[in-house]
FINUSE-88199 format. One record per residue (C-alpha): y, x, z. Coordinates in Angstrom, 1 decimal. Example, Ala and Ser with C-alpha at 12.3 -4.5 7.8 and 13.67 -1.06 7.14 Angstrom:
+--------+--------+--------+
|      Y |      X |      Z |
+--------+--------+--------+
|   -4.5 |   12.3 |    7.8 |
|   -1.1 |   13.7 |    7.1 |
+--------+--------+--------+
END
This chain:
+--------+--------+--------+
|      Y |      X |      Z |
+--------+--------+--------+
|   -2.2 |  -15.4 |   31.9 |
|   -1.6 |  -11.7 |   33.3 |
|   -4.2 |   -9.3 |   32.4 |
|   -4.9 |   -5.7 |   34.0 |
|   -7.0 |   -5.1 |   30.8 |
|   -6.9 |   -6.1 |   27.2 |
|   -8.1 |   -3.9 |   24.6 |
|  -11.3 |   -3.2 |   22.3 |
|  -13.1 |    0.0 |   23.8 |
|  -16.0 |    2.0 |   22.8 |
|  -18.8 |    2.3 |   25.0 |
|  -20.5 |    5.8 |   25.1 |
|  -24.5 |    5.1 |   25.4 |
|  -26.9 |    7.6 |   24.5 |
|  -25.3 |    9.7 |   22.2 |
|  -24.2 |    6.1 |   20.4 |
|  -20.5 |    4.7 |   20.6 |
|  -20.8 |    0.9 |   20.9 |
|  -18.4 |   -1.2 |   20.1 |
|  -16.5 |   -3.5 |   22.4 |
|  -13.6 |   -6.1 |   24.0 |
|  -13.0 |   -5.8 |   27.0 |
|  -10.6 |   -8.6 |   28.7 |
|  -10.1 |   -8.8 |   32.7 |
|   -7.8 |  -11.5 |   33.7 |
|   -5.2 |  -10.1 |   36.3 |
|   -7.0 |  -12.2 |   39.2 |
|  -10.4 |  -11.8 |   37.9 |
|  -13.2 |  -11.4 |   40.4 |
|  -16.3 |  -11.1 |   38.3 |
|  -17.1 |   -9.8 |   34.8 |
|  -19.5 |  -11.4 |   32.2 |
|  -21.3 |   -9.4 |   29.6 |
|  -22.3 |  -11.0 |   26.4 |
|  -25.3 |  -10.2 |   24.5 |
|  -25.2 |  -11.5 |   21.2 |
|  -28.3 |  -12.5 |   18.8 |
|  -29.7 |  -11.5 |   15.9 |
|  -27.2 |  -11.2 |   12.8 |
|  -24.4 |  -11.6 |   15.2 |
|  -21.8 |   -9.3 |   16.7 |
|  -19.2 |   -9.2 |   19.2 |
|  -16.7 |  -10.9 |   16.9 |
|  -19.2 |  -14.2 |   17.3 |
|  -16.5 |  -17.7 |   17.3 |
|  -19.3 |  -19.0 |   19.5 |
|  -19.6 |  -16.3 |   22.0 |
|  -15.6 |  -16.3 |   21.6 |
|  -15.4 |  -19.7 |   22.5 |
|  -17.2 |  -19.0 |   25.3 |
|  -15.5 |  -16.3 |   26.4 |
|  -12.1 |  -18.0 |   25.8 |
|  -13.2 |  -20.9 |   28.3 |
|  -14.5 |  -18.1 |   30.9 |
|  -11.1 |  -16.5 |   30.8 |
|   -9.1 |  -19.4 |   32.0 |
|  -11.3 |  -20.0 |   34.7 |
|   -9.9 |  -16.0 |   35.4 |
|  -13.2 |  -14.3 |   34.8 |
|  -13.4 |  -10.9 |   32.7 |
|  -15.6 |  -10.5 |   29.8 |
|  -17.3 |   -7.9 |   27.7 |
|  -18.2 |   -8.3 |   24.3 |
|  -20.1 |   -6.0 |   22.4 |
|  -22.5 |   -4.5 |   19.7 |
|  -25.4 |   -3.2 |   21.0 |
|  -26.2 |   -1.2 |   17.7 |
|  -24.2 |    0.3 |   15.5 |
|  -23.5 |   -0.6 |   11.8 |
|  -25.7 |    1.6 |   10.5 |
|  -29.0 |    0.2 |   12.9 |
|  -28.0 |   -2.8 |   12.4 |
|  -28.3 |   -2.8 |    8.8 |
|  -32.2 |   -2.1 |   10.0 |
|  -33.7 |   -5.6 |   10.3 |
|  -35.9 |   -4.0 |   12.6 |
|  -33.6 |   -2.9 |   15.4 |
|  -32.4 |   -6.6 |   15.2 |
|  -35.7 |   -7.5 |   17.3 |
|  -36.0 |   -4.0 |   19.2 |
|  -35.5 |   -5.4 |   22.6 |
|  -36.4 |   -2.0 |   24.9 |
|  -33.2 |   -0.2 |   22.5 |
|  -31.0 |   -3.6 |   23.2 |
|  -31.9 |   -3.7 |   27.0 |
|  -31.3 |    0.6 |   27.1 |
|  -27.8 |   -0.3 |   25.2 |
|  -27.1 |   -3.3 |   27.4 |
|  -27.9 |   -1.4 |   31.0 |
|  -25.8 |    1.1 |   29.6 |
|  -22.7 |   -0.9 |   28.7 |
|  -23.2 |   -2.3 |   32.1 |
|  -23.5 |    1.1 |   34.0 |
|  -19.8 |    2.5 |   32.0 |
|  -18.4 |   -0.9 |   32.8 |
|  -18.8 |    0.1 |   36.6 |
|  -17.2 |    3.5 |   36.0 |
|  -13.8 |    1.3 |   34.6 |
|  -11.0 |    1.2 |   37.3 |
|  -10.0 |   -1.9 |   36.1 |
|  -13.6 |   -3.4 |   36.6 |
|  -13.8 |   -2.0 |   40.5 |
|  -15.3 |   -4.9 |   42.7 |
|  -16.1 |   -6.9 |   40.2 |
|  -19.6 |   -8.4 |   40.3 |
|  -21.8 |   -8.6 |   37.1 |
|  -23.4 |  -11.2 |   34.8 |
|  -24.8 |  -11.7 |   31.5 |
|  -24.3 |  -14.2 |   29.2 |
|  -27.1 |  -14.0 |   26.4 |
|  -27.3 |  -15.3 |   23.1 |
|  -30.8 |  -16.0 |   20.9 |
|  -32.3 |  -12.5 |   20.9 |
|  -29.9 |  -11.6 |   23.4 |
|  -31.0 |  -13.3 |   25.8 |
|  -34.0 |  -10.9 |   26.3 |
|  -32.5 |   -8.1 |   26.7 |
|  -30.2 |   -9.5 |   29.0 |
|  -33.5 |  -11.1 |   31.3 |
|  -34.9 |   -7.7 |   30.6 |
|  -32.2 |   -5.4 |   31.8 |
|  -31.3 |   -7.7 |   34.8 |
|  -35.1 |   -7.5 |   35.8 |
|  -34.3 |   -3.8 |   37.2 |
|  -30.6 |   -3.9 |   37.8 |
|  -29.8 |   -5.2 |   41.0 |
|  -26.1 |   -5.3 |   40.4 |
|  -26.7 |   -8.2 |   37.6 |
|  -25.9 |  -11.3 |   40.0 |
|  -26.4 |  -14.2 |   37.4 |
|  -27.5 |  -14.7 |   33.9 |
|  -26.9 |  -17.4 |   31.4 |
|  -28.9 |  -18.4 |   28.0 |
|  -27.2 |  -20.1 |   25.2 |
|  -30.4 |  -20.7 |   22.8 |
|  -31.8 |  -17.7 |   23.9 |
|  -35.4 |  -16.7 |   23.2 |
|  -36.8 |  -15.4 |   26.7 |
|  -40.2 |  -15.6 |   25.5 |
|  -39.5 |  -11.8 |   23.5 |
|  -38.9 |  -10.9 |   27.7 |
|  -41.8 |  -12.7 |   28.5 |
|  -43.6 |   -9.5 |   30.8 |
|  -40.2 |   -8.9 |   32.6 |
|  -39.3 |  -12.4 |   33.5 |
|  -41.3 |  -12.3 |   37.1 |
|  -39.3 |  -10.0 |   37.7 |
|  -35.5 |  -11.4 |   37.8 |
|  -34.4 |  -12.2 |   40.8 |
|  -31.1 |  -13.1 |   40.1 |
|  -29.9 |  -16.7 |   39.3 |
|  -30.8 |  -17.9 |   35.7 |
|  -29.4 |  -21.0 |   33.7 |
|  -31.3 |  -21.5 |   30.4 |
|  -29.5 |  -24.1 |   27.9 |
|  -31.0 |  -25.3 |   24.7 |
|  -30.2 |  -28.4 |   22.6 |
|  -32.7 |  -30.7 |   22.1 |
|  -33.4 |  -30.6 |   18.5 |
|  -33.9 |  -27.1 |   18.3 |
|  -37.5 |  -27.7 |   18.8 |
|  -39.0 |  -24.8 |   18.5 |
|  -37.0 |  -22.5 |   21.2 |
|  -37.0 |  -25.5 |   24.0 |
|  -40.5 |  -25.1 |   24.3 |
|  -40.3 |  -21.2 |   24.4 |
|  -38.0 |  -21.9 |   26.5 |
|  -39.5 |  -24.5 |   28.8 |
|  -42.8 |  -21.9 |   28.9 |
|  -40.5 |  -18.9 |   30.2 |
|  -39.1 |  -21.6 |   32.2 |
|  -42.1 |  -21.5 |   34.6 |
|  -42.5 |  -17.7 |   34.6 |
|  -39.0 |  -17.3 |   36.6 |
|  -39.8 |  -17.1 |   40.1 |
|  -35.5 |  -17.1 |   40.7 |
|  -33.3 |  -19.6 |   41.2 |
|  -33.0 |  -21.1 |   38.1 |
|  -32.4 |  -24.2 |   35.9 |
|  -32.5 |  -25.4 |   32.5 |
|  -30.1 |  -27.5 |   30.8 |
|  -31.2 |  -29.5 |   27.6 |
|  -28.6 |  -30.5 |   25.7 |
|  -29.0 |  -33.7 |   23.9 |
|  -28.0 |  -33.8 |   20.1 |
|  -27.6 |  -30.2 |   19.7 |
|  -29.6 |  -27.6 |   17.3 |
|  -29.8 |  -23.8 |   17.9 |
|  -26.5 |  -22.7 |   17.3 |
|  -24.7 |  -25.8 |   19.0 |
|  -22.3 |  -26.4 |   15.8 |
|  -22.1 |  -30.2 |   16.6 |
|  -19.1 |  -31.7 |   18.1 |
|  -18.4 |  -31.1 |   21.3 |
|  -21.4 |  -29.3 |   22.0 |
|  -20.4 |  -26.0 |   22.5 |
|  -17.5 |  -26.7 |   25.0 |
|  -20.9 |  -28.6 |   27.1 |
|  -22.4 |  -24.7 |   26.5 |
|  -19.1 |  -23.2 |   27.8 |
|  -18.8 |  -25.8 |   30.8 |
|  -21.8 |  -24.9 |   31.5 |
|  -21.9 |  -21.0 |   31.7 |
|  -18.6 |  -21.2 |   33.8 |
|  -20.2 |  -23.8 |   36.6 |
|  -23.1 |  -21.7 |   36.7 |
|  -21.1 |  -17.8 |   36.9 |
|  -18.7 |  -20.1 |   39.6 |
|  -21.4 |  -20.7 |   41.7 |
|  -23.3 |  -17.3 |   41.6 |
|  -20.7 |  -14.7 |   40.8 |
|  -17.9 |  -15.6 |   42.5 |
|  -19.6 |  -16.8 |   46.0 |
|  -20.3 |  -12.8 |   47.1 |
|  -16.6 |  -12.8 |   47.6 |
|  -16.3 |  -15.4 |   50.0 |
|  -15.1 |  -14.6 |   53.8 |
+--------+--------+--------+
END
C-alpha cells in the first residue's frame, strides 16, 4: 500500500508536545484519531490492531499519547477527563492543519477512559463526524452526552458486566444516531480469540458508513 504520510509526529498543544504516530494511506478520505485508556499508550497492541484494519480500508489513523511521560506518572491525570479532552481537541485542530490531512473527514476511536474524552470533545467539535467506543467509560462524560451530535457506536464485551451496565445507561442519554453492540464472550480488553477482530470490523464498518458518506457525490 502507498502512503502520503507515515511517520512519528510531535504535536504541540498548550505548551506540551504530545508523541504520536500518523499514518495516512494514499487513497484516504478520512482519518481516525485514537484516544486510549488508562495505563495504555499510542503503542497499545489492541489499538494498533484496529488501526491496521483501518489502513487496509484506506483510513488514516493518528495514535497519540494525550499525556507526557511525566504527567502519566501522576495516576490522577489518567482520569482527568477535562485535561484529556483539551489535549484531544488540540490534536484534532493540529491534524486539520496538516497538508496530508486536508479534505479528510475526522472520527474518534476511544477505549476505556479514552472514550470519555472522545465523546466530550465530540460534543463541541462539529468537525468530528463519528465516534466509536471500545470497552469505554462514557459515563465519565455523562454531562456532555446529550450534546453529542455525531453518530456514536458503543462496543462492549458481554462479560464486562460493570462496564456494560455503565454503557447501557450512557446509551440512553445520547440523542445522536447511535448503536450499542455487545460482543458475546468478550471481557474488558477483548483478549479472547477473535474478539478484537470483531471490534475492528465493527469500527471499520461504522466509519465507512459515517465518515465516507460525506464524500459521495
